[in-house]
C-alpha positions in Angstrom: 3.4 -14.3 104.7 -0.1 -12.9 104.9 -2.8 -13.4 102.3 -5.7 -11.1 101.7 -9.1 -12.7 102.2 -11.4 -13.0 99.2 -15.1 -12.7 99.8 -17.5 -15.0 98.1 -19.6 -13.9 95.2 -22.7 -13.9 97.4 -21.3 -10.8 99.1 -21.9 -8.8 96.0 -25.6 -8.6 95.4 -27.0 -7.8 92.1 -28.6 -4.6 93.4 -25.2 -3.4 94.7 -23.6 -3.9 91.3 -26.4 -2.0 89.6 -26.0 0.9 92.0 -22.3 1.0 91.5 -22.4 0.9 87.8 -25.1 3.3 86.4 -22.8 4.3 83.5 -22.1 0.7 82.6 -25.8 -0.1 82.7 -26.4 2.7 80.2 -23.6 1.4 78.0 -25.0 -2.1 78.1 -28.5 -0.9 77.1 -26.9 1.1 74.2 -25.0 -2.0 73.1 -28.2 -4.1 73.3 -30.0 -1.5 71.1 -27.1 -1.5 68.7 -27.3 -5.3 68.3 -31.0 -5.0 67.5 -30.2 -2.2 65.0 -27.5 -4.4 63.5 -30.1 -7.1 62.9 -33.0 -5.0 61.8 -31.4 -1.9 60.4 -30.0 -3.4 57.2 -33.3 -5.3 56.6 -35.4 -2.1 56.8 -32.9 -0.2 54.6 -32.9 -3.0 52.0 -36.7 -3.0 52.1 -36.9 0.8 51.7 -34.5 0.6 48.7 -36.8 -1.7 46.7 -38.3 1.1 44.6 -34.8 2.0 43.5 -33.9 -1.5 42.4 -34.6 -1.0 38.8 -33.0 2.5 38.5 -29.9 2.3 40.7 -27.0 0.0 40.2 -26.3 -2.8 42.6 -23.0 -1.2 43.5 -24.7 2.0 44.7 -27.3 0.1 46.6 -24.6 -1.8 48.4 -22.9 1.5 49.3 -26.1 2.8 50.8 -26.3 -0.3 52.9 -22.7 0.3 54.1 -23.9 3.6 55.5 -26.3 1.7 57.7 -23.4 -0.5 58.9 -21.3 2.6 59.7 -24.3 4.0 61.7 -24.7 0.9 63.7 -21.0 0.6 64.4 -20.8 4.2 65.6 -23.7 3.5 67.9 -22.6 0.2 69.4 -19.5 -2.0 69.4 -17.5 -4.2 67.0 -19.9 -7.1 67.4 -22.9 -5.0 66.5 -21.0 -3.6 63.5 -20.0 -7.0 62.3 -23.6 -8.3 62.7 -24.8 -5.3 60.7 -22.3 -6.1 57.9 -23.5 -9.8 57.8 -27.1 -8.7 57.8 -26.5 -6.1 55.1 -24.9 -8.7 52.8 -27.7 -11.2 53.4 -30.6 -8.7 52.7 -28.8 -7.3 49.7 -28.7 -10.8 48.3 -32.4 -11.5 49.2 -33.9 -8.3 47.9 -31.6 -6.9 45.2 -30.0 -9.8 43.3 -31.7 -12.3 41.0 -33.5 -14.5 41.8 -35.3 -12.1 44.1 -36.6 -13.2 47.5 -34.0 -15.9 47.6 -30.5 -16.2 49.2 -29.2 -17.7 46.0 -27.2 -15.5 43.6 -26.9 -16.3 39.9 -24.8 -13.5 38.4 -21.1 -13.3 39.0 -21.1 -9.6 39.3 -23.8 -9.8 42.0 -21.7 -12.3 43.9 -18.7 -10.0 43.8 -20.8 -7.1 45.0 -22.3 -9.1 47.9 -18.9 -10.3 48.9 -17.4 -6.8 48.7 -20.4 -5.4 50.7 -19.6 -7.9 53.5 -15.9 -7.3 53.5 -16.2 -3.5 53.3 -18.9 -3.6 56.0 -16.7 -5.6 58.3 -13.7 -3.4 57.8 -15.8 -0.2 58.3 -17.4 -1.5 61.4 -14.0 -2.2 63.0 -12.8 1.2 62.0 -15.9 2.9 63.4 -15.6 1.0 66.7 -11.9 1.9 66.9 -12.8 5.6 66.3 -15.3 5.4 69.1 -12.7 4.0 71.5 -10.2 6.7 70.5 -12.8 9.3 71.0 -13.6 8.1 74.5 -9.9 8.1 75.3 -9.5 11.7 74.1 -12.5 12.8 76.2 -11.0 11.0 79.3 -7.6 12.8 78.8 -9.3 16.2 78.5 -11.3 15.5 81.6 -8.2 14.5 83.6 -6.3 17.6 82.5 -9.3 19.7 83.5 -9.3 18.1 87.0 -5.6 18.8 87.5 -5.9 22.4 86.3 -8.9 23.0 88.6 -7.2 21.6 91.7 -3.9 23.3 90.9 -5.7 26.7 90.6 -7.5 26.1 93.9 -4.3 25.1 95.6 -2.5 28.3 94.4 -5.2 30.7 95.4 -7.0 29.2 98.4 -5.8 30.0 101.9 -7.7 27.0 103.3 -5.7 23.8 102.9 -8.7 21.7 104.0 -10.7 23.1 101.0 -8.1 21.7 98.7 -8.0 18.3 100.5 -11.8 18.0 100.2 -11.8 19.0 96.6 -9.2 16.3 95.8 -11.2 13.8 97.8 -14.2 14.5 95.5 -12.1 14.3 92.4 -10.6 11.0 93.5 -14.1 9.5 93.9 -14.9 10.5 90.3 -11.6 9.7 88.6 -11.2 6.2 90.3 -14.9 5.4 90.3 -14.9 4.9 94.1 -17.7 4.0 96.5 -16.1 6.3 99.2 -12.9 8.2 100.0 -11.7 10.0 103.1 -8.5 11.8 104.1 -6.6 10.8 107.2 -3.8 12.8 108.8 -0.7 11.1 110.0 1.2 8.0 109.1 -0.2 4.7 108.1 -1.0 2.0 110.6 -0.5 -1.6 109.8 0.3 -2.8 106.3 -2.5 -1.6 104.1 -2.8 -2.0 100.3 -1.4 1.1 98.6 -1.7 2.9 95.4 1.9 3.7 94.4 3.3 6.7 92.6 3.7 4.6 89.4 0.0 3.8 89.4 0.4 0.2 90.5 -1.2 -1.3 93.7 0.8 -3.2 96.3 -0.5 -5.5 98.9 2.0 -6.6 101.7 2.9 -10.2 101.4 1.3 -10.5 98.0 2.3 -9.9 94.3 -0.8 -8.0 93.1 -1.7 -7.9 89.5 -4.3 -5.1 89.3 -5.3 -5.7 85.7 -6.0 -9.4 86.3 -7.1 -9.5 89.9 -8.9 -6.2 90.2 -9.0 -4.0 93.2 -7.9 -5.6 96.5 -10.8 -6.6 98.7 -9.9 -4.0 101.3 -9.4 -0.3 101.6 -6.5 1.1 99.7 -4.3 4.0 100.8 -3.0 6.8 98.5 -0.2 8.7 100.4 -0.3 12.4 100.1 3.5 13.2 99.7 5.3 16.3 98.6 9.0 17.0 98.6 9.5 13.7 100.3 7.3 14.7 103.3 4.1 12.8 104.0 1.1 14.9 104.9 -1.4 12.1 105.4 -3.2 9.7 103.1 -6.4 9.2 101.3 -8.3 6.0 102.1 -10.0 4.6 99.0 -13.0 2.3 99.1 -13.7 0.8 95.6 -17.2 0.0 94.7 -18.0 -3.8 95.1 -16.8 -5.6 92.0 -15.6 -2.4 90.3 -13.2 -2.7 87.5 -10.0 -0.7 88.2 -9.6 2.4 86.1 -6.8 2.6 83.5 -3.3 3.5 84.4 -3.7 7.1 83.2 -6.5 7.7 85.7 -4.5 6.2 88.5 -1.6 8.4 87.7 -3.9 11.4 87.7 -5.1 10.3 91.2 -1.5 10.3 92.4 -0.9 13.8 91.0 -4.1 15.0 92.7 -2.9 13.7 96.1 0.4 15.6 95.6 -1.6 18.8 95.2 -3.4 18.1 98.5 0.0 17.4 100.2 1.4 20.6 98.8 -1.5 22.6 100.1 -1.0 21.1 103.6 2.7 21.7 103.4 2.3 25.3 102.3 4.7 24.8 99.3 4.0 24.5 95.6 3.8 21.0 94.3 6.6 19.8 92.0 5.5 19.7 88.3 2.2 21.5 89.2 -0.1 22.3 86.3 -0.1 26.0 85.9 -3.4 27.7 85.1 
């Protein structure tokens, strides 16, 4: 039985990780900004609402602070939203309940309003973060469908199979977030790691849990097979330390490879997406 070698963490330099994850860096900056907004946003809002303290009910003031919690949650993540909810409840207590400028509450109604503000803020923050996640998933699905449509149209109308092969290669780099990808004609040599038709990854002599272990520390082959005939393979090189894409993206990669194989085979791919 053979076991894949695992490089030490020193192999992955910080600069390489930054180069490989520009999108993740942007996301981290946005989350950091959201956390700052979660801390400071409710404070500023409670401060700006001070002139309305005598003319607006405490319940309505609390609802206005919930709007800030929703905005922070939509911008950041669940943690930022929860932090905003806690901050909103604290500053509502400090500025808008008697005794003022104190975190002590005397009136029972004010206690109930503060507690409800906290609970509603926490719930809304989770719902907003969940909505963001679903929105990203919907955008990803639309992007995958567009990729398949584009490659299928090209495969149907192009007379140059290599054009389709190269188009699929570029799409694979994007959909799998790869460092590099190349197409190789002919059968595999040796026992490489392989991206299977069901989206899993197999490594000879090893039970590989992609979600837990990440990409194998070696090149991975994606066979280009149509009608049971192999027309070559894509050799995938993941970025150092890259997180494997979700199953949906890996299945799209398999379908893209089928389109390339169909172009090389001169036959329509089974289940091809029609334009």
